[in-house]
DODO-273950 format. One record per residue (C-alpha): x, y, z; residue in one letter; residue number from 1. Coordinates in Angstrom, 2 decimals, always signed. Layout:
BEGIN
+---------+---------+---------+------+-----+
|       X |       Y |       Z | rest |  nr |
+---------+---------+---------+------+-----+
|       X |       Y |       Z |    A | NUM |
...
+---------+---------+---------+------+-----+
# end
This chain:
BEGIN
+---------+---------+---------+------+-----+
|       X |       Y |       Z | rest |  nr |
+---------+---------+---------+------+-----+
| +107.84 |  +80.49 |  +88.82 |    M |   1 |
| +107.51 |  +81.00 |  +92.53 |    K |   2 |
| +104.65 |  +81.50 |  +94.11 |    K |   3 |
| +104.20 |  +84.72 |  +96.46 |    T |   4 |
| +102.47 |  +84.01 |  +99.48 |    K |   5 |
|  +99.51 |  +86.28 | +100.65 |    V |   6 |
|  +97.03 |  +86.19 | +103.54 |    I |   7 |
|  +93.69 |  +84.02 | +102.82 |    Q |   8 |
|  +90.86 |  +85.64 | +101.62 |    G |   9 |
|  +88.73 |  +84.53 | +104.81 |    N |  10 |
|  +91.11 |  +86.51 | +107.24 |    N |  11 |
|  +90.86 |  +89.92 | +104.82 |    L |  12 |
|  +88.23 |  +91.67 | +103.35 |    P |  13 |
|  +87.85 |  +91.00 |  +99.96 |    M |  14 |
|  +89.86 |  +93.73 |  +97.81 |    K |  15 |
|  +88.71 |  +93.75 |  +93.68 |    T |  16 |
|  +89.23 |  +96.17 |  +91.54 |    P |  17 |
|  +85.12 |  +96.31 |  +90.68 |    I |  18 |
|  +84.07 |  +99.29 |  +93.24 |    P |  19 |
|  +87.22 | +101.70 |  +91.70 |    A |  20 |
|  +86.17 | +100.68 |  +87.98 |    T |  21 |
|  +82.71 | +101.78 |  +89.09 |    L |  22 |
|  +83.82 | +104.86 |  +90.81 |    L |  23 |
|  +86.23 | +106.07 |  +87.83 |    Y |  24 |
|  +83.48 | +105.08 |  +85.42 |    L |  25 |
|  +80.99 | +107.24 |  +86.52 |    M |  26 |
|  +83.06 | +110.31 |  +87.67 |    A |  27 |
|  +84.58 | +110.44 |  +83.65 |    A |  28 |
|  +80.40 | +110.25 |  +82.53 |    D |  29 |
|  +79.61 | +112.87 |  +85.36 |    Y |  30 |
|  +82.57 | +115.08 |  +84.56 |    F |  31 |
|  +81.79 | +114.99 |  +80.66 |    N |  32 |
|  +85.12 | +113.40 |  +80.24 |    L |  33 |
|  +86.86 | +113.64 |  +76.41 |    P |  34 |
|  +87.55 | +110.41 |  +74.05 |    E |  35 |
|  +91.14 | +110.58 |  +74.97 |    W |  36 |
|  +90.15 | +110.42 |  +78.87 |    A |  37 |
|  +87.55 | +107.89 |  +77.86 |    W |  38 |
|  +90.47 | +105.49 |  +76.55 |    T |  39 |
|  +92.89 | +106.01 |  +79.24 |    L |  40 |
|  +90.81 | +105.30 |  +82.02 |    I |  41 |
|  +89.54 | +101.64 |  +80.08 |    I |  42 |
|  +93.28 | +101.33 |  +79.09 |    V |  43 |
|  +93.80 | +101.53 |  +83.10 |    L |  44 |
|  +91.42 |  +99.60 |  +84.17 |    L |  45 |
|  +92.07 |  +96.96 |  +81.76 |    S |  46 |
|  +95.59 |  +96.80 |  +82.91 |    L |  47 |
|  +94.25 |  +96.56 |  +86.89 |    G |  48 |
|  +91.84 |  +94.18 |  +85.96 |    W |  49 |
|  +94.63 |  +92.03 |  +84.06 |    I |  50 |
|  +97.27 |  +92.33 |  +87.45 |    L |  51 |
|  +94.23 |  +91.36 |  +89.41 |    K |  52 |
|  +93.19 |  +87.99 |  +87.42 |    I |  53 |
|  +97.48 |  +87.28 |  +87.08 |    I |  54 |
|  +97.89 |  +87.79 |  +90.65 |    S |  55 |
|  +94.60 |  +84.94 |  +91.64 |    I |  56 |
|  +96.75 |  +82.62 |  +89.65 |    F |  57 |
|  +99.96 |  +83.59 |  +91.19 |    T |  58 |
|  +99.63 |  +83.64 |  +94.56 |    T |  59 |
|  +99.65 |  +80.87 |  +96.95 |    E |  60 |
|  +97.12 |  +81.69 | +100.30 |    T |  61 |
|  +98.07 |  +81.51 | +103.71 |    V |  62 |
|  +95.68 |  +80.89 | +106.87 |    N |  63 |
|  +97.42 |  +83.13 | +109.59 |    I |  64 |
|  +95.04 |  +81.68 | +112.18 |    F |  65 |
|  +95.28 |  +78.13 | +111.56 |    K |  66 |
|  +94.57 |  +76.35 | +114.88 |    E |  67 |
|  +97.03 |  +73.60 | +116.10 |    E |  68 |
|  +95.95 |  +69.82 | +116.54 |    S |  69 |
|  +95.56 |  +68.33 | +119.69 |    N |  70 |
|  +97.76 |  +65.16 | +119.20 |    D |  71 |
|  +97.95 |  +62.80 | +122.31 |    E |  72 |
| +101.33 |  +61.56 | +121.05 |    N |  73 |
| +102.87 |  +65.51 | +120.74 |    K |  74 |
| +104.24 |  +66.32 | +124.38 |    P |  75 |
| +103.27 |  +69.30 | +125.79 |    V |  76 |
| +104.55 |  +71.36 | +128.11 |    K |  77 |
| +102.77 |  +72.32 | +131.09 |    R |  78 |
| +103.82 |  +75.75 | +133.12 |    S |  79 |
| +103.89 |  +74.97 | +136.92 |    K |  80 |
| +100.92 |  +76.70 | +137.07 |    F |  81 |
|  +98.87 |  +74.26 | +135.58 |    Q |  82 |
| +100.52 |  +71.80 | +136.93 |    E |  83 |
|  +99.40 |  +72.65 | +140.04 |    R |  84 |
|  +96.46 |  +72.84 | +139.37 |    L |  85 |
|  +96.06 |  +69.74 | +138.35 |    N |  86 |
|  +97.63 |  +68.29 | +141.71 |    Q |  87 |
|  +94.62 |  +70.57 | +143.37 |    I |  88 |
|  +91.77 |  +69.29 | +141.30 |    S |  89 |
|  +93.39 |  +65.72 | +142.42 |    K |  90 |
+---------+---------+---------+------+-----+
# end
């Protein structure tokens, strides 16, 4: 199975279904919903949690702010401005 690529967690805020779960359960309690509505909410929240857990294992993270290492063997093309600054500083 091919893994989908997602942005690494340290580059984005964490998005878990915890706040939504708490919000929906507290709203259902506040409005005194009947048992069938509680069952519907619990089934939908369980589905959301299952999908979140599956997505954790089927995604590959990508760091978008990866810093490249400055290898001395790697040729670096300098701009004319940088070359002129190097000539002046010598």
